[in-house]
N, C-alpha and C positions, 0 to 999 in steps of 0.2 A: 313069446307070448306072456309070459307069467309078468316077466320083467316091466313090460309096457304096461301091463293091468296096474303093476305096484307103482308105477310112475304116474298114471292117471288118478290114483287113490291118492296118493301124496298131494297131486296138485289140488285135488278136491279139498283136502284138508288145508293146504296152504291158501287157498282163495277163500276158504271160510272163517279161517284167522287173519286176514289181512282186509283191511278198511278197503272200500271201494276208490276212495282218491290218493291212495298210498304211493308211495313213488313204486314199489315192487308191480302194482299193478298198472302204474302209468308206462313203466318199463317195458314189462311183457305187452301191453297192448300196442304199444309203438314198433315194437320189433315185429308182431303178428301182421299190424296193420302195413308197414313197411314191406315186408314177404308178400303180402297179396298186391299191394301198388305195381311191386317189379314184376309178378307172374302175369298181372293184368296186360301191364306194359309190352312183355315180351309176345302174350298170346297175340295182343293186336297187330304188333308188326311181324311176326312170324310166321302166323295162321291165317290172318284175315286180310291183309295188304301184302303178302307174298307175290301175290300174280302182280300186282302194281309196281312192285318194285322191282320185279323180274323184268318186266316189261322195259322199266325206264333204265334199267342197265344195259338192255340190248341196244335200246336208242341210243343211248351213249356209246355204246361199242361202234356202232354205224357214223355217228357223228366224226370219232377219230379216225376211223378208217378213210374216211372222206377227203379229212384234212391232211392224212399220210399221202393219198393218191395225190392231191393237190402239190404237195411240196416234192413228190417224187420225181425226178428229171431222168428223160428216156425209160419209159414203162416198157419194162418186158414181163414175159411170162413167169419168170423166176421172181422177182420183185413183187408183181401180184400175187403169187402163193404164198410168198412170207408174210405180206400183211392179212391176208385172209385166214393161215394159220395161227397166227399171233391174235386176231379177234374172234377166231371161232367163227366165222361167216363166209357168205358167198358173193362174188364179185365177176361181174362180166364188162368188158370194156368193149366198146363198139365205136369204129368211125370206117372212113373210107379205107385206109391204108393199114387199120389193125381192128383184129378180133381176137380177143383173149378170153378165156373164162376159166373159173377155178371154183372147185366145191369144197368147202372144209367143213360144212355144217351138215349133219343128215337131215334132209326135208327141206333144203334150198329150193327156192323157184328157179327155173332154168328160162333165160330169155334167148334159146337158140332162134326162135322164130322171130326173122325180120317185122313181122307184122301182128308180133304180139303187142296188145292193147295199151298197157300201159309205157311199153317202149314207144310206139307210134304216137302216142298222145304228149309224151313230155319232149320228145323230138320236135314236134309241131306246134308245142306251145311257145317256144322262145325263151323259156324259162331257164335258170342258172340252175337251180336247184328244186327239188321237190318232196315231201314225204308222201310215202303213201302205205295203206294196212288193207292185206286182201286174205282170203282165204285160199289156202294150197288146196285144190281139189286133188292132188296127188295122195297127201298125207293127211288131208281134212285137218289141219292146224292155221293158227294164226301167224300170218308172214308179215314182216315190217320190211318195207321196200324204202332207201333213199337215192333219188335218181339225182345226178349231176352234171353239169356240162363242164368238161376238163379244157377244151379248145375249141376253135371252129367248128371242125366236124368229128370229134370226139366225145364221147358219153360214157358216162360208169353208172352201171345200175348193180347196189349194194344191197344184199337183202338178207336177213335172219329168219330162221323158222323160230317160233314160242313154242318150246315143248309143253302139253298139258300137265299141269302141277296138281291137279286134284286128287290122284292117287297119293300124292307125296303129301299134300296137305292132309288127307285122311291120316295117313301115318303119323304124321306131325301131331296132329291132333289127338290121338290116341296115346303117344308118347308123353304128350305135355299134360294130359288129364292124370297119368301115372306121377309125374314128375311134381305136377303141384300138390297132390296128395303127401308125398315124401317130403316137399319143400315146407310143406304146414305143420306136419308132426316135428320135422326138426326146428321149425322155428319157435314151436310150443315147448319143446324140449331146452331148446338154447336159450331163449329168452326167460325161461325159469331160472336157469342156473347164472344168466347174468344179471337178470334183476334181483336174484338173491344174493350175488356176490357185490354188487352195487349199493344195494339198501341196507345190507348188515352194518357196515362201520354206520352208516349216517344213523341208523335206527339206534346204534351204542352211543356216538356223539348225543344225539337226543335226550338220552335217557340219563347220561352224564350231566348234561345242562341241566334236567329238571333237579337233580342232586346240587347243582351249584345254585341253582335259584333259591333251594332251599337253606342256603347258608353252608351245605357241606363241601368244604374244600378239600376233602380227600378226593374228588371225582377227576377221573384219568381218562383223557381225550385221545390217547394214543391208539393208533388203528395198525392192523398187520397187512393192509391192502397197499399197493405202490401205486396211488394215483396222485399226482401232485395236487390238485385242487382240494381232495378230501385231505390229505395230511396237512397242506396250508391251512385249511381250516380248524383241523384239530391243533396246530401249533398257536395258532390265533387265540384260541379258546383256553389253551394251557396258559399261554402267558397272561389273558384276562384273569383267569383265575389266580394265578400267582399275586398279579394287581390287587385284585379283589381282598385277598388274603391279607395282602400288605396293609392295604384300607383297613379292612376290618381290624385288625391287631392296632393300627394308629388311632382309629376311633374308640378301641377300648382303654387304650394307654392315656388318650387325652380326657376321656371320663376320668378315669381314676386320677390321673395328674390335677385335674381340673378341681376335681373333688378334693384331692389332698391340699392343694394351694387355698382353696376356697374356705377349709375345715381350719386349717393351721390359724390363720387371721381371726376368724371367728371365735375360737378357741380362746386366743389370746385376748380379743376384746371383752369377753364374757369374763374373763379369770379376774382380767383387771379392772374391770367396772366392779364386780362383786366385792374385789379389794378395796377399791375406794369407796364403796359403799358400807361395808362391814369393818374395814379396820384402820384405815387411813385417813378418814371423811374427815378427821379434826388435828391432822399433821399436815400442816401445806406443803412441805419440802417431798415428802412421801406422794401425798397428794397429786401434785405438780408430775413429779416423776412418772407415777401411773398412768395419769391421764396423757403425757406425751408418749407412752408406749402406745396406748390406746390409738392416737393419733397417727402414729408411724403404721399400726397394723391396718388401720383405716385406708392409709394412702397405699399401701401394698394391696389391699384389696381392690381398691379403685384402678390400680395400674393393671391389675389382672383382667378386671372385665373390661377395661377399655381395651386392652391387647385382643382380647376375646372380639369383640365388637369391629375392631380394625381387620382382624383376620378374615373374619366373616363377610366383610363387606370387599376386600380385595378378593377373595377368591369367588366369590358369587359373581364377581363383575358390576355390582352395583354401586361402586364408588367411582365419581367422575373426576378426572382430572381436571383442574383448572391451572392450565400451563400460562405461565409467565414469565418475565425476564427476572432472573436471581442472580444475585452477587453471592457466589458461594463460599468465598473467604469470609463474608460477616457471619453467614449463617453457622457455617462451622465454630467460629468463635462463640457464637450464641450457644451453642451446644455445649462446648467446653466450659463456659460459663456457669452452666447449669450442674457440672462436675465439681466447681472448685472448690465446695465444702470438703470432698476428699482430698484434694492438694494439702488445704489447713491442717484436717484432723487426722488423715491416714497417711499423709505422704505420697500422693499418687503424683506422677509428672505428665503431662501433656505436651508432647513435642511435635507442633504444627509447621511444617515447612511447603510453601506454596509460591507460586506465581504472582507478581504485583496486585494484578485483578484478573477474576473468573467470572465471567458473566455467561449464564446457560439460561436456557429456554425449558422450564419442569414446573410440576407443580411444588410450591413452595413447602406446604404442609407435609407431602411424602417423602419429599426429600430430606425433609429436617429430621423426619420419624426415622428413615435411612440411617443417616450419619448417627443420631441418637442410640439406635438398637446396636451397631455396629461398636460403637467406641463402648457401651455399656457391655457388651459382649468381652471387647479385649480388656476390660476392666476386670471383669470375672475370671479371666484365663491367663490374666499375665504373669511373668516371673516374681521373684522375691524383689526384684529393682524396682517394681510398681511403675514402669515405665510404658506409656502408650505413644505410639507414633501416628499420625493423620499426615499424608504425603498427598501433594496435588502434582501431577505432571504433565506436561502438554506435549503434542506434535500436532503437524499441520492440520489434521483433523479430528483430533479427539483430547479430551483433558481424561486422567485416569486417576481415580480417587483410591488412595491404600490406607488401610486403617490396622497397624500392626501391635500385636502384642510380643511378649518376651517369655511366653511360657514353653509348656513341654510339647507342643504340637499336637498334631491331631493324626492318628494312624491313618493309612494310606485306604483302607477297606473301609473306614468310618465316615471318610471325607463325603461321597456321594449322599450319605444319609444326613449329614448335617445341618441341611435345610428342612428336615421334617420336623413336625411340631413335638415337643419333647425328647428329643433323640438326644441318649446319653452314650458315652463309650461303654460303659457298665450295662446298658438296657435297662437300668432302674432309674426312677425319678430321682432327681437331687435337686434340691431347691437351693438357689443360686442366693448370694447374698443382696444380688441388686438384678431386677427383673424377674420374668415370669417364665421363661421356657418357650416362650412364643416368638420371640424377637426376629430370629434369623428366618422363620417362615413369612413373616410380615415384610422383611425385608426382599425375600425373593419376588413375591406376588408384587410389592411396589415398583422393583425393577423391571419385571416383566411386561407389567402394564404401561412402562415408560419404554420397551423394547431397548434397554441397556444389555451389553454383555457385562457378565459377572462371574465371580468364581471365586477360588481360596488356593494358596500356596501353604503349604504347612512344611515345617522339619521340626527336630528336636531343639532350635533356638526360638520358636515362635511360628505364630501362624499370621498371614497376612491377607486380609478380605480385601477386595477391589473390586471396582466398576467401572466403566467407562461411559462417558458421555460426549455425543457428537456436537463438535461448534455450530453445526449449521442449525 
């Protein structure tokens, strides 16, 4: 008794600390409501409608017995007794050459008198079958009668007495009241523990999600409960947390790297401008040299700003593709021409092999930028031989464009990160001689917007970036 009181005391505190529309309350109320519904359902069908079901059942037994009698050949007393015993009913067969009767149900009505009204009325009616309901005067109970004509002068009268169920219903009703109280108490207790068990991991996940929303990436969504959907939710949130953590780190790295890239040329521009102003303004040769440095740093600054704008446009989906027919060989030759100064001054070699003519449908400006950025990337990482290979191959369905350097290659664990903004093997910003660190991110977004397959293959003899264009 003390334990029950303690349970209801805990339940009161539990309800007080729980919001009305919470999962705990909803699960608890659902289980209680379901229990009440089942109890009401049983009450109606086991107590209120019991007499009707009982009468329906006995009527069906009479119908089955009648069907068996019709199908039985050469009726004998033994066969009639067998059917009566099987169905717990009374049967009387009456005819000119046969009279047989059996009683297998206490309270059955007997038809031994030829002048019995039901028998006389049915025989004289000429009907093949008829149902009757009478009050058995001997036992003062309701009796069901099924009269049927088996042959020209052969009749069967099947009857079953309906035992009064009032006392049985009263006993069942009293038992059901007790059972209802016990079931409701059990529903309260079981509902309490089930709702607590199910809501606990969801509450934990919710609290951890609030931490994540506040930028706390140490949130842990693991749960101890073995429920597939909850574990799936926890795994999805842990994955989202990891991805958000990476995004946040990339954002911070991007800000730091962009800030560094902006600061360096601005510092150089300011320093050389002050030098021209204060020191070399009257020395033409020095002044020209300093001004050229200012122009180079301004170009580098403009390149960074343009790359940031291009990356933002492609990532946001605001960049509209202008699809047109393009001669890819001509386009790549134009890109190589832009790097001609590196051939002349620094000894770089651009080796371009291709079919005679390659016509594709694409956005000229964007594909130009892809080729330019991949070539620029190869320049930055090629080996001491300073060779860059640009190769176009074809099959029946696609053109494959490859741009290869001869450098030391990319580590396997780093390959999946190279398309990230400012990603470097040492995880630190390293400003290349040519470019801004955003080139491969721009390439990835442009190729994805064209639905082109792309990737990279790397070894200690160099890296090959490639993408495929459908001929259709």
